[in-house]
N, CA, C and O atoms as a DFTB+ gen file, in Angstrom:
724 C
 N C O
     1  1      23.353     -32.200      53.063
     2  2      24.325     -31.151      53.312
     3  2      23.701     -30.124      54.264
     4  3      22.649     -29.556      53.972
     5  1      24.357     -29.894      55.396
     6  2      23.886     -28.925      56.370
     7  2      24.516     -27.568      56.113
     8  3      25.722     -27.468      55.884
     9  1      23.689     -26.512      56.152
    10  2      24.176     -25.153      55.953
    11  2      23.738     -24.281      57.122
    12  3      22.610     -24.382      57.606
    13  1      24.652     -23.422      57.564
    14  2      24.315     -22.458      58.607
    15  2      24.692     -21.074      58.088
    16  3      25.816     -20.858      57.635
    17  1      23.754     -20.147      58.155
    18  2      23.980     -18.794      57.654
    19  2      24.927     -18.049      58.590
    20  3      24.677     -17.949      59.791
    21  1      26.017     -17.528      58.027
    22  2      26.980     -16.747      58.808
    23  2      26.656     -15.262      58.706
    24  3      26.595     -14.563      59.718
    25  1      26.447     -14.781      57.474
    26  2      26.085     -13.383      57.235
    27  2      24.979     -13.321      56.196
    28  3      25.087     -13.913      55.122
    29  1      23.909     -12.595      56.526
    30  2      22.857     -12.380      55.533
    31  2      23.182     -11.113      54.738
    32  3      24.203     -10.470      54.980
    33  1      22.332     -10.765      53.812
    34  2      22.584      -9.648      52.910
    35  2      22.769      -8.336      53.674
    36  3      23.676      -7.561      53.369
    37  1      21.919      -8.089      54.657
    38  2      21.991      -6.849      55.434
    39  2      23.303      -6.759      56.216
    40  3      23.977      -5.730      56.173
    41  1      23.667      -7.816      56.923
    42  2      24.914      -7.819      57.689
    43  2      26.143      -7.760      56.774
    44  3      27.166      -7.180      57.137
    45  1      26.035      -8.354      55.610
    46  2      27.142      -8.299      54.652
    47  2      27.344      -6.873      54.138
    48  3      28.482      -6.438      53.963
    49  1      26.263      -6.147      53.897
    50  2      26.369      -4.743      53.484
    51  2      27.057      -3.911      54.565
    52  3      27.908      -3.074      54.266
    53  1      26.681      -4.147      55.819
    54  2      27.299      -3.434      56.938
    55  2      28.783      -3.780      57.023
    56  3      29.618      -2.905      57.250
    57  1      29.105      -5.049      56.841
    58  2      30.492      -5.503      56.901
    59  2      31.332      -4.862      55.804
    60  3      32.453      -4.423      56.060
    61  1      30.806      -4.805      54.594
    62  2      31.527      -4.189      53.471
    63  2      31.719      -2.692      53.722
    64  3      32.772      -2.143      53.400
    65  1      30.720      -2.036      54.289
    66  2      30.862      -0.618      54.632
    67  2      31.941      -0.423      55.693
    68  3      32.733       0.516      55.601
    69  1      31.982      -1.294      56.694
    70  2      32.995      -1.199      57.747
    71  2      34.398      -1.409      57.175
    72  3      35.321      -0.655      57.485
    73  1      34.549      -2.438      56.340
    74  2      35.852      -2.695      55.719
    75  2      36.297      -1.507      54.869
    76  3      37.470      -1.133      54.879
    77  1      35.368      -0.925      54.144
    78  2      35.684       0.239      53.304
    79  2      36.131       1.417      54.159
    80  3      37.085       2.109      53.803
    81  1      35.461       1.653      55.274
    82  2      35.846       2.746      56.170
    83  2      37.237       2.513      56.765
    84  3      38.018       3.455      56.906
    85  1      37.545       1.269      57.111
    86  2      38.876       0.959      57.622
    87  2      39.942       1.242      56.564
    88  3      41.008       1.773      56.876
    89  1      39.651       0.886      55.322
    90  2      40.588       1.168      54.234
    91  2      40.790       2.670      54.059
    92  3      41.917       3.126      53.870
    93  1      39.715       3.432      54.120
    94  2      39.804       4.890      53.973
    95  2      40.626       5.487      55.113
    96  3      41.414       6.407      54.893
    97  1      40.447       4.973      56.322
    98  2      41.240       5.461      57.457
    99  2      42.729       5.265      57.212
   100  3      43.532       6.124      57.578
   101  1      43.106       4.162      56.607
   102  2      44.519       3.844      56.411
   103  2      45.099       4.332      55.088
   104  3      46.313       4.502      54.975
   105  1      44.252       4.561      54.089
   106  2      44.753       4.927      52.756
   107  2      44.256       6.289      52.287
   108  3      44.612       6.727      51.193
   109  1      43.454       6.955      53.080
   110  2      42.938       8.288      52.787
   111  2      42.239       8.319      51.417
   112  3      41.176       7.720      51.254
   113  1      42.823       9.006      50.444
   114  2      42.174       9.138      49.131
   115  2      42.686       8.126      48.102
   116  3      42.300       8.192      46.935
   117  1      43.529       7.211      48.507
   118  2      44.054       6.137      47.646
   119  2      44.944       6.652      46.520
   120  3      45.058       6.002      45.480
   121  1      45.570       7.799      46.709
   122  2      46.485       8.327      45.694
   123  2      47.625       7.365      45.387
   124  3      48.068       7.277      44.242
   125  1      48.102       6.644      46.397
   126  2      49.232       5.741      46.200
   127  2      48.846       4.293      46.515
   128  3      49.708       3.476      46.840
   129  1      47.565       3.981      46.421
   130  2      47.082       2.644      46.780
   131  2      46.225       2.067      45.662
   132  3      45.559       2.797      44.928
   133  1      46.256       0.731      45.547
   134  2      45.475       0.029      44.536
   135  2      44.780      -1.170      45.173
   136  3      45.193      -1.654      46.227
   137  1      43.729      -1.637      44.527
   138  2      42.959      -2.799      44.975
   139  2      43.169      -3.914      43.950
   140  3      43.042      -3.692      42.746
   141  1      43.494      -5.126      44.441
   142  2      43.648      -6.272      43.537
   143  2      42.842      -7.448      44.098
   144  3      43.107      -7.922      45.203
   145  1      41.864      -7.906      43.329
   146  2      41.044      -9.055      43.710
   147  2      41.677     -10.342      43.218
   148  3      42.085     -10.435      42.060
   149  1      41.762     -11.344      44.099
   150  2      42.338     -12.639      43.729
   151  2      41.297     -13.510      43.047
   152  3      40.208     -13.729      43.577
   153  1      41.643     -14.000      41.872
   154  2      40.772     -14.925      41.144
   155  2      40.683     -16.243      41.906
   156  3      41.669     -16.609      42.546
   157  1      39.596     -16.971      41.886
   158  2      38.423     -16.716      41.052
   159  2      37.311     -15.913      41.738
   160  3      36.462     -15.358      41.041
   161  1      37.280     -15.828      43.073
   162  2      36.128     -15.197      43.726
   163  2      36.409     -13.821      44.308
   164  3      35.475     -13.070      44.587
   165  1      37.671     -13.480      44.496
   166  2      38.030     -12.183      45.053
   167  2      37.570     -10.986      44.236
   168  3      37.222      -9.959      44.820
   169  1      37.554     -11.072      42.902
   170  2      37.120      -9.914      42.113
   171  2      35.693      -9.449      42.420
   172  3      35.408      -8.254      42.346
   173  1      34.804     -10.366      42.758
   174  2      33.425      -9.961      43.071
   175  2      33.399      -9.087      44.322
   176  3      32.699      -8.075      44.367
   177  1      34.163      -9.484      45.334
   178  2      34.266      -8.682      46.553
   179  2      35.040      -7.396      46.273
   180  3      34.666      -6.331      46.762
   181  1      36.107      -7.487      45.495
   182  2      36.894      -6.297      45.150
   183  2      36.019      -5.265      44.442
   184  3      36.160      -4.066      44.684
   185  1      35.128      -5.713      43.580
   186  2      34.212      -4.794      42.889
   187  2      33.307      -4.064      43.880
   188  3      33.094      -2.858      43.761
   189  1      32.774      -4.801      44.861
   190  2      31.902      -4.191      45.877
   191  2      32.667      -3.169      46.717
   192  3      32.187      -2.061      46.952
   193  1      33.851      -3.550      47.160
   194  2      34.677      -2.658      47.973
   195  2      35.095      -1.432      47.158
   196  3      35.026      -0.303      47.644
   197  1      35.524      -1.662      45.924
   198  2      35.972      -0.585      45.040
   199  2      34.856       0.432      44.809
   200  3      35.085       1.639      44.890
   201  1      33.672      -0.047      44.526
   202  2      32.522       0.839      44.294
   203  2      32.242       1.689      45.533
   204  3      32.017       2.895      45.429
   205  1      32.260       1.055      46.696
   206  2      32.004       1.759      47.953
   207  2      33.106       2.791      48.216
   208  3      32.809       3.911      48.631
   209  1      34.356       2.434      47.982
   210  2      35.466       3.360      48.204
   211  2      35.378       4.581      47.292
   212  3      35.582       5.709      47.738
   213  1      35.074       4.353      46.018
   214  2      34.973       5.489      45.094
   215  2      33.806       6.397      45.465
   216  3      33.905       7.616      45.324
   217  1      32.700       5.818      45.940
   218  2      31.566       6.634      46.397
   219  2      31.963       7.482      47.602
   220  3      31.655       8.672      47.669
   221  1      32.644       6.855      48.542
   222  2      32.988       7.534      49.793
   223  2      34.099       8.576      49.625
   224  3      34.039       9.644      50.234
   225  1      35.112       8.274      48.804
   226  2      36.254       9.186      48.671
   227  2      36.078      10.213      47.557
   228  3      36.667      11.293      47.606
   229  1      35.270       9.876      46.554
   230  2      35.125      10.760      45.408
   231  2      36.325      10.714      44.476
   232  3      36.435      11.537      43.568
   233  1      37.220       9.766      44.689
   234  2      38.418       9.614      43.860
   235  2      38.332       8.343      43.031
   236  3      37.684       7.368      43.411
   237  1      39.008       8.382      41.882
   238  2      39.118       7.185      41.065
   239  2      40.243       6.335      41.635
   240  3      41.333       6.840      41.903
   241  1      39.980       5.041      41.822
   242  2      40.935       4.135      42.451
   243  2      41.252       3.007      41.480
   244  3      40.348       2.422      40.884
   245  1      42.546       2.700      41.319
   246  2      42.949       1.603      40.443
   247  2      42.533       0.272      41.053
   248  3      42.714       0.024      42.245
   249  1      41.962      -0.587      40.186
   250  2      41.514      -1.912      40.623
   251  2      41.890      -2.918      39.557
   252  3      41.777      -2.638      38.364
   253  1      42.339      -4.089      39.983
   254  2      42.679      -5.139      39.048
   255  2      42.324      -6.503      39.602
   256  3      41.860      -6.639      40.734
   257  1      42.556      -7.517      38.767
   258  2      42.304      -8.908      39.140
   259  2      43.569      -9.704      38.870
   260  3      44.251      -9.485      37.868
   261  1      43.878     -10.631      39.770
   262  2      45.106     -11.396      39.656
   263  2      44.816     -12.889      39.755
   264  3      44.169     -13.352      40.694
   265  1      45.305     -13.626      38.774
   266  2      45.194     -15.087      38.805
   267  2      46.502     -15.664      39.331
   268  3      47.582     -15.261      38.898
   269  1      46.405     -16.604      40.263
   270  2      47.599     -17.182      40.888
   271  2      47.793     -18.651      40.512
   272  3      48.659     -19.319      41.078
   273  1      47.020     -19.151      39.591
   274  2      47.010     -20.583      39.261
   275  2      48.402     -21.170      39.093
   276  3      48.717     -22.188      39.708
   277  1      49.235     -20.551      38.278
   278  2      50.539     -21.130      37.959
   279  2      51.616     -20.798      38.994
   280  3      52.765     -21.218      38.858
   281  1      51.243     -20.055      40.012
   282  2      52.177     -19.716      41.086
   283  2      51.912     -20.523      42.352
   284  3      52.658     -20.416      43.326
   285  1      50.859     -21.324      42.341
   286  2      50.513     -22.121      43.536
   287  2      51.481     -23.288      43.695
   288  3      51.926     -23.880      42.712
   289  1      51.799     -23.610      44.944
   290  2      52.731     -24.712      45.189
   291  2      52.084     -26.076      45.000
   292  3      52.782     -27.089      44.963
   293  1      50.768     -26.116      44.880
   294  2      50.085     -27.395      44.658
   295  2      49.590     -27.537      43.218
   296  3      48.786     -28.422      42.925
   297  1      50.063     -26.671      42.319
   298  2      49.598     -26.665      40.933
   299  2      49.768     -28.017      40.248
   300  3      48.837     -28.491      39.598
   301  1      50.910     -28.635      40.376
   302  2      51.178     -29.902      39.688
   303  2      50.676     -31.123      40.454
   304  3      50.749     -32.240      39.943
   305  1      50.181     -30.932      41.643
   306  2      49.727     -32.056      42.464
   307  2      48.263     -32.409      42.239
   308  3      47.784     -33.413      42.765
   309  1      47.573     -31.628      41.495
   310  2      46.142     -31.852      41.291
   311  2      45.910     -32.943      40.251
   312  3      46.658     -33.080      39.283
   313  1      44.853     -33.713      40.481
   314  2      44.522     -34.798      39.547
   315  2      43.935     -34.260      38.254
   316  3      44.207     -34.780      37.171
   317  1      43.129     -33.217      38.376
   318  2      42.499     -32.607      37.211
   319  2      43.201     -31.280      36.934
   320  3      43.370     -30.484      37.858
   321  1      43.613     -31.014      35.701
   322  2      44.275     -29.741      35.397
   323  2      43.371     -28.553      35.732
   324  3      42.166     -28.579      35.480
   325  1      43.971     -27.530      36.298
   326  2      43.230     -26.334      36.685
   327  2      43.228     -25.350      35.525
   328  3      44.237     -25.170      34.843
   329  1      42.084     -24.718      35.313
   330  2      41.980     -23.684      34.277
   331  2      42.342     -22.338      34.863
   332  3      41.852     -21.977      35.933
   333  1      43.168     -21.609      34.199
   334  2      43.560     -20.284      34.671
   335  2      42.430     -19.284      34.429
   336  3      41.638     -19.429      33.498
   337  1      42.377     -18.270      35.286
   338  2      41.425     -17.179      35.142
   339  2      42.160     -15.961      34.603
   340  3      43.377     -15.988      34.424
   341  1      41.426     -14.914      34.350
   342  2      41.991     -13.697      33.770
   343  2      42.786     -12.901      34.803
   344  3      42.338     -12.714      35.934
   345  1      43.948     -12.445      34.410
   346  2      44.675     -11.430      35.169
   347  2      44.480     -10.128      34.428
   348  3      44.759     -10.036      33.233
   349  1      43.999      -9.115      35.143
   350  2      43.768      -7.812      34.508
   351  2      44.304      -6.733      35.448
   352  3      43.601      -6.255      36.338
   353  1      45.542      -6.369      35.230
   354  2      46.159      -5.278      35.986
   355  2      46.777      -4.347      34.952
   356  3      47.851      -4.620      34.416
   357  1      46.092      -3.255      34.680
   358  2      46.557      -2.336      33.639
   359  2      47.198      -1.078      34.244
   360  3      47.052       0.031      33.730
   361  1      47.911      -1.298      35.354
   362  2      48.628      -0.221      36.016
   363  2      49.872      -0.828      36.660
   364  3      49.956      -2.042      36.850
   365  1      50.816       0.014      36.986
   366  2      52.058      -0.431      37.617
   367  2      51.856      -0.404      39.132
   368  3      51.285       0.543      39.673
   369  1      52.326      -1.446      39.807
   370  2      52.192      -1.458      41.268
   371  2      53.515      -1.103      41.963
   372  3      53.605      -1.133      43.190
   373  1      54.525      -0.772      41.176
   374  2      55.822      -0.381      41.731
   375  2      55.637       0.769      42.728
   376  3      55.063       1.804      42.389
   377  1      56.128       0.580      43.961
   378  2      56.068       1.580      45.029
   379  2      54.651       1.976      45.436
   380  3      54.461       3.030      46.042
   381  1      53.666       1.162      45.118
   382  2      52.283       1.417      45.529
   383  2      51.945       0.593      46.763
   384  3      52.608      -0.400      47.064
   385  1      50.912       1.015      47.467
   386  2      50.342       0.227      48.546
   387  2      49.261      -0.648      47.918
   388  3      48.282      -0.136      47.376
   389  1      49.438      -1.962      47.990
   390  2      48.522      -2.901      47.354
   391  2      47.641      -3.540      48.415
   392  3      48.132      -4.052      49.422
   393  1      46.337      -3.506      48.181
   394  2      45.394      -4.208      49.044
   395  2      44.883      -5.409      48.254
   396  3      44.133      -5.265      47.288
   397  1      45.306      -6.598      48.686
   398  2      44.830      -7.840      48.073
   399  2      43.470      -8.162      48.689
   400  3      43.316      -8.121      49.910
   401  1      42.491      -8.479      47.854
   402  2      41.136      -8.768      48.317
   403  2      40.773     -10.197      47.934
   404  3      40.911     -10.592      46.776
   405  1      40.310     -10.969      48.912
   406  2      39.829     -12.329      48.651
   407  2      38.624     -12.611      49.534
   408  3      38.435     -11.978      50.572
   409  1      37.818     -13.565      49.108
   410  2      36.605     -13.842      49.868
   411  2      36.885     -14.607      51.161
   412  3      36.379     -14.233      52.219
   413  1      37.687     -15.679      51.088
   414  2      37.938     -16.517      52.262
   415  2      39.440     -16.774      52.397
   416  3      40.106     -17.139      51.428
   417  1      39.959     -16.579      53.602
   418  2      41.337     -16.945      53.901
   419  2      41.298     -18.280      54.630
   420  3      40.711     -18.400      55.705
   421  1      41.930     -19.276      54.029
   422  2      41.915     -20.623      54.585
   423  2      43.349     -21.029      54.960
   424  3      43.762     -20.801      56.097
   425  1      44.099     -21.612      54.057
   426  2      45.446     -22.092      54.376
   427  2      46.519     -21.014      54.204
   428  3      47.599     -21.113      54.785
   429  1      46.223     -19.991      53.410
   430  2      47.188     -18.938      53.137
   431  2      47.980     -19.159      51.862
   432  3      48.762     -18.296      51.464
   433  1      47.792     -20.303      51.216
   434  2      48.573     -20.628      50.020
   435  2      48.229     -19.726      48.828
   436  3      49.110     -19.388      48.038
   437  1      46.987     -19.345      48.697
   438  2      46.600     -18.445      47.597
   439  2      47.246     -17.076      47.758
   440  3      47.670     -16.461      46.780
   441  1      47.318     -16.604      48.995
   442  2      47.915     -15.296      49.252
   443  2      49.413     -15.342      48.973
   444  3      49.958     -14.403      48.393
   445  1      50.083     -16.406      49.372
   446  2      51.507     -16.556      49.082
   447  2      51.738     -16.571      47.579
   448  3      52.666     -15.936      47.079
   449  1      50.893     -17.296      46.865
   450  2      51.001     -17.355      45.407
   451  2      50.749     -15.979      44.788
   452  3      51.387     -15.614      43.801
   453  1      49.822     -15.222      45.366
   454  2      49.520     -13.882      44.857
   455  2      50.727     -12.959      44.996
   456  3      51.009     -12.157      44.106
   457  1      51.423     -13.076      46.096
   458  2      52.601     -12.223      46.290
   459  2      53.683     -12.552      45.261
   460  3      54.381     -11.657      44.783
   461  1      53.820     -13.832      44.920
   462  2      54.759     -14.210      43.854
   463  2      54.303     -13.656      42.500
   464  3      55.103     -13.088      41.757
   465  1      53.022     -13.822      42.185
   466  2      52.480     -13.394      40.892
   467  2      52.528     -11.876      40.723
   468  3      52.716     -11.382      39.612
   469  1      52.362     -11.145      41.805
   470  2      52.366      -9.677      41.739
   471  2      53.690      -9.103      41.283
   472  3      53.724      -8.028      40.683
   473  1      54.761      -9.786      41.550
   474  2      56.089      -9.258      41.230
   475  2      56.274      -8.986      39.733
   476  3      57.150      -8.211      39.350
   477  1      55.469      -9.610      38.900
   478  2      55.531      -9.343      37.461
   479  2      55.064      -7.929      37.131
   480  3      55.323      -7.425      36.038
   481  1      54.374      -7.287      38.079
   482  2      53.823      -5.951      37.845
   483  2      54.561      -4.870      38.621
   484  3      54.138      -3.714      38.637
   485  1      55.660      -5.242      39.261
   486  2      56.450      -4.282      40.013
   487  2      56.544      -4.676      41.485
   488  3      55.850      -5.573      41.964
   489  1      57.424      -3.973      42.174
   490  2      57.613      -4.251      43.599
   491  2      56.809      -3.228      44.406
   492  3      57.118      -2.036      44.390
   493  1      55.768      -3.704      45.116
   494  2      54.948      -2.755      45.874
   495  2      55.680      -2.205      47.100
   496  3      56.590      -2.838      47.637
   497  1      55.269      -1.039      47.516
   498  2      55.783      -0.437      48.744
   499  2      55.318      -1.254      49.949
   500  3      56.091      -1.533      50.866
   501  1      54.039      -1.630      49.925
   502  2      53.436      -2.357      51.042
   503  2      52.305      -3.220      50.488
   504  3      51.643      -2.844      49.521
   505  1      52.091      -4.378      51.110
   506  2      50.993      -5.263      50.712
   507  2      50.143      -5.540      51.940
   508  3      50.656      -5.913      52.995
   509  1      48.831      -5.353      51.790
   510  2      47.874      -5.651      52.852
   511  2      46.863      -6.657      52.321
   512  3      46.672      -6.784      51.112
   513  1      46.223      -7.365      53.231
   514  2      45.253      -8.386      52.861
   515  2      43.901      -8.086      53.494
   516  3      43.796      -7.905      54.707
   517  1      42.869      -8.035      52.658
   518  2      41.490      -7.887      53.107
   519  2      40.734      -9.152      52.736
   520  3      40.725      -9.557      51.574
   521  1      40.101      -9.777      53.721
   522  2      39.284     -10.958      53.466
   523  2      37.909     -10.770      54.084
   524  3      37.754     -10.132      55.125
   525  1      36.938     -11.332      53.428
   526  2      35.580     -11.289      53.948
   527  2      35.429     -12.248      55.123
   528  3      34.818     -11.911      56.137
   529  1      35.998     -13.458      54.976
   530  2      35.919     -14.461      56.033
   531  2      37.315     -15.024      56.306
   532  3      38.018     -15.457      55.393
   533  1      37.692     -15.006      57.571
   534  2      38.960     -15.595      58.004
   535  2      38.643     -16.908      58.713
   536  3      38.058     -16.921      59.796
   537  1      39.040     -18.010      58.084
   538  2      38.885     -19.332      58.712
   539  2      40.065     -19.499      59.662
   540  3      41.145     -19.930      59.256
   541  1      39.856     -19.164      60.897
   542  2      40.943     -19.230      61.877
   543  2      41.339     -20.675      62.153
   544  3      40.566     -21.607      61.929
   545  1      42.549     -20.831      62.641
   546  2      43.099     -22.134      63.051
   547  2      43.249     -23.114      61.891
   548  3      43.261     -24.324      62.112
   549  1      43.363     -22.622      60.670
   550  2      43.487     -23.537      59.529
   551  2      44.673     -23.183      58.635
   552  3      44.788     -23.714      57.530
   553  1      45.546     -22.307      59.089
   554  2      46.629     -21.807      58.262
   555  2      47.750     -22.813      58.120
   556  3      48.180     -23.416      59.103
   557  1      48.226     -22.995      56.896
   558  2      49.434     -23.785      56.618
   559  2      50.659     -22.874      56.601
   560  3      51.779     -23.317      56.852
   561  1      50.431     -21.598      56.304
   562  2      51.504     -20.617      56.211
   563  2      51.212     -19.469      57.178
   564  3      50.048     -19.194      57.466
   565  1      52.240     -18.800      57.680
   566  2      52.019     -17.725      58.654
   567  2      51.547     -16.430      57.996
   568  3      52.284     -15.446      57.930
   569  1      50.322     -16.447      57.516
   570  2      49.730     -15.292      56.840
   571  2      48.501     -14.859      57.634
   572  3      47.651     -15.676      57.989
   573  1      48.427     -13.561      57.905
   574  2      47.300     -13.023      58.668
   575  2      46.715     -11.827      57.917
   576  3      47.459     -11.026      57.353
   577  1      45.396     -11.704      57.908
   578  2      44.766     -10.581      57.209
   579  2      44.894      -9.279      58.001
   580  3      44.948      -9.289      59.231
   581  1      44.940      -8.164      57.278
   582  2      44.945      -6.842      57.896
   583  2      43.530      -6.339      58.130
   584  3      43.280      -5.573      59.061
   585  1      42.605      -6.773      57.280
   586  2      41.203      -6.373      57.368
   587  2      40.350      -7.639      57.277
   588  3      40.498      -8.428      56.343
   589  1      39.459      -7.828      58.248
   590  2      38.645      -9.042      58.310
   591  2      37.171      -8.666      58.455
   592  3      36.794      -7.887      59.331
   593  1      36.348      -9.239      57.573
   594  2      34.909      -9.047      57.696
   595  2      34.352      -9.841      58.866
   596  3      33.640      -9.303      59.713
   597  1      34.683     -11.120      58.904
   598  2      34.191     -12.014      59.960
   599  2      35.193     -13.140      60.151
   600  3      35.652     -13.744      59.182
   601  1      35.529     -13.417      61.395
   602  2      36.374     -14.565      61.727
   603  2      35.475     -15.722      62.121
   604  3      34.512     -15.553      62.869
   605  1      35.803     -16.896      61.608
   606  2      34.974     -18.072      61.845
   607  2      35.860     -19.236      62.244
   608  3      36.886     -19.486      61.611
   609  1      35.471     -19.947      63.285
   610  2      36.149     -21.182      63.653
   611  2      35.507     -22.300      62.845
   612  3      34.290     -22.481      62.886
   613  1      36.315     -23.041      62.117
   614  2      35.777     -24.111      61.279
   615  2      36.548     -25.400      61.507
   616  3      37.666     -25.403      62.021
   617  1      35.922     -26.481      61.113
   618  2      36.552     -27.794      61.117
   619  2      37.011     -28.113      59.694
   620  3      36.572     -27.471      58.739
   621  1      37.890     -29.099      59.554
   622  2      38.321     -29.520      58.216
   623  2      37.161     -30.079      57.397
   624  3      37.223     -30.112      56.168
   625  1      36.113     -30.513      58.075
   626  2      34.955     -31.096      57.388
   627  2      33.948     -30.028      56.967
   628  3      32.860     -30.355      56.494
   629  1      34.302     -28.764      57.136
   630  2      33.405     -27.674      56.778
   631  2      34.060     -26.770      55.739
   632  3      35.283     -26.742      55.599
   633  1      33.230     -26.041      55.022
   634  2      33.748     -25.018      54.110
   635  2      32.864     -23.793      54.204
   636  3      31.710     -23.867      54.624
   637  1      33.421     -22.679      53.809
   638  2      32.686     -21.421      53.793
   639  2      32.238     -21.174      52.362
   640  3      33.049     -21.188      51.435
   641  1      30.956     -20.950      52.191
   642  2      30.375     -20.710      50.871
   643  2      29.924     -19.258      50.785
   644  3      29.025     -18.834      51.512
   645  1      30.548     -18.504      49.897
   646  2      30.217     -17.094      49.704
   647  2      29.372     -16.971      48.447
   648  3      29.789     -17.371      47.360
   649  1      28.176     -16.410      48.610
   650  2      27.266     -16.192      47.481
   651  2      27.070     -14.694      47.310
   652  3      26.498     -14.034      48.177
   653  1      27.547     -14.159      46.190
   654  2      27.410     -12.730      45.917
   655  2      26.563     -12.517      44.670
   656  3      26.588     -13.319      43.737
   657  1      25.817     -11.427      44.674
   658  2      24.947     -11.125      43.535
   659  2      25.732     -11.056      42.232
   660  3      25.233     -11.467      41.184
   661  1      26.956     -10.541      42.288
   662  2      27.801     -10.448      41.095
   663  2      28.139     -11.801      40.495
   664  3      28.527     -11.893      39.330
   665  1      27.989     -12.865      41.301
   666  2      28.232     -14.227      40.831
   667  2      26.960     -14.874      40.307
   668  3      26.986     -16.027      39.879
   669  1      25.839     -14.143      40.334
   670  2      24.585     -14.668      39.814
   671  2      23.605     -15.127      40.880
   672  3      22.562     -15.689      40.544
   673  1      23.906     -14.907      42.150
   674  2      22.979     -15.276      43.221
   675  2      21.968     -14.161      43.440
   676  3      22.234     -12.998      43.137
   677  1      20.796     -14.531      43.975
   678  2      19.736     -13.546      44.189
   679  2      20.099     -12.529      45.273
   680  3      19.783     -11.345      45.159
   681  1      20.773     -13.013      46.333
   682  2      21.162     -12.149      47.440
   683  2      22.577     -12.473      47.882
   684  3      23.070     -13.581      47.669
   685  1      23.225     -11.495      48.500
   686  2      24.533     -11.718      49.089
   687  2      24.358     -12.477      50.401
   688  3      23.645     -12.020      51.294
   689  1      25.008     -13.636      50.519
   690  2      24.934     -14.440      51.738
   691  2      26.226     -15.227      51.896
   692  3      26.899     -15.562      50.922
   693  1      26.551     -15.512      53.152
   694  2      27.703     -16.361      53.444
   695  2      27.233     -17.491      54.349
   696  3      26.562     -17.264      55.356
   697  1      27.597     -18.712      53.972
   698  2      27.160     -19.917      54.667
   699  2      28.359     -20.705      55.196
   700  3      29.449     -20.647      54.625
   701  1      28.155     -21.431      56.273
   702  2      29.090     -22.428      56.735
   703  2      28.444     -23.772      56.398
   704  3      27.346     -24.080      56.862
   705  1      29.143     -24.568      55.581
   706  2      28.567     -25.801      55.041
   707  2      29.377     -26.999      55.509
   708  3      30.607     -26.974      55.465
   709  1      28.700     -28.041      55.953
   710  2      29.361     -29.307      56.270
   711  2      29.575     -30.046      54.962
   712  3      28.626     -30.293      54.217
   713  1      30.837     -30.402      54.678
   714  2      31.148     -31.148      53.457
   715  2      30.583     -32.553      53.556
   716  3      30.533     -33.151      54.631
   717  1      30.169     -33.055      52.430
   718  2      29.675     -34.441      52.390
   719  2      30.869     -35.381      52.490
   720  3      31.884     -35.193      51.819
   721  1      30.730     -36.385      53.330
   722  2      31.862     -37.303      53.546
   723  2      31.636     -38.635      52.912
   724  3      32.493     -39.515      53.003
């Protein structure tokens, strides 16, 4: 398996700081905005962004996690049943500005499923998407991120591997990996 480092720990810290500053520019003190991390890997990034935002703004910001398992259009097509993750949204998103956070944007199907799943918590005023890595030229649905850490051109034979300390890795790193064929 061949791996190529896309972002090391230092560059990832800079990227997270940049994304946080962009969010602050658009949402100011987050009085009417919330952060929602998409399960299974988005919550780790959402935690990093949330911590940075609260440090920078000095305000408490609502943060939650959303599982989209049963809202995916490929849910019944899988050979092995998928296990659902925790949804933890203990606030109303009605008329709020929602920032969906995920590690990698690939086909766009997870984001579409997230928009369906969110409706159980109210109708947001606006929905934005923040991703750490945008796999360009691979979209099945016309979904584009509002905030991007890094755009990467990939082949179908490659995947993006995000390793974050919150997931148990020693350092934050992002790799481009050739899938075994």
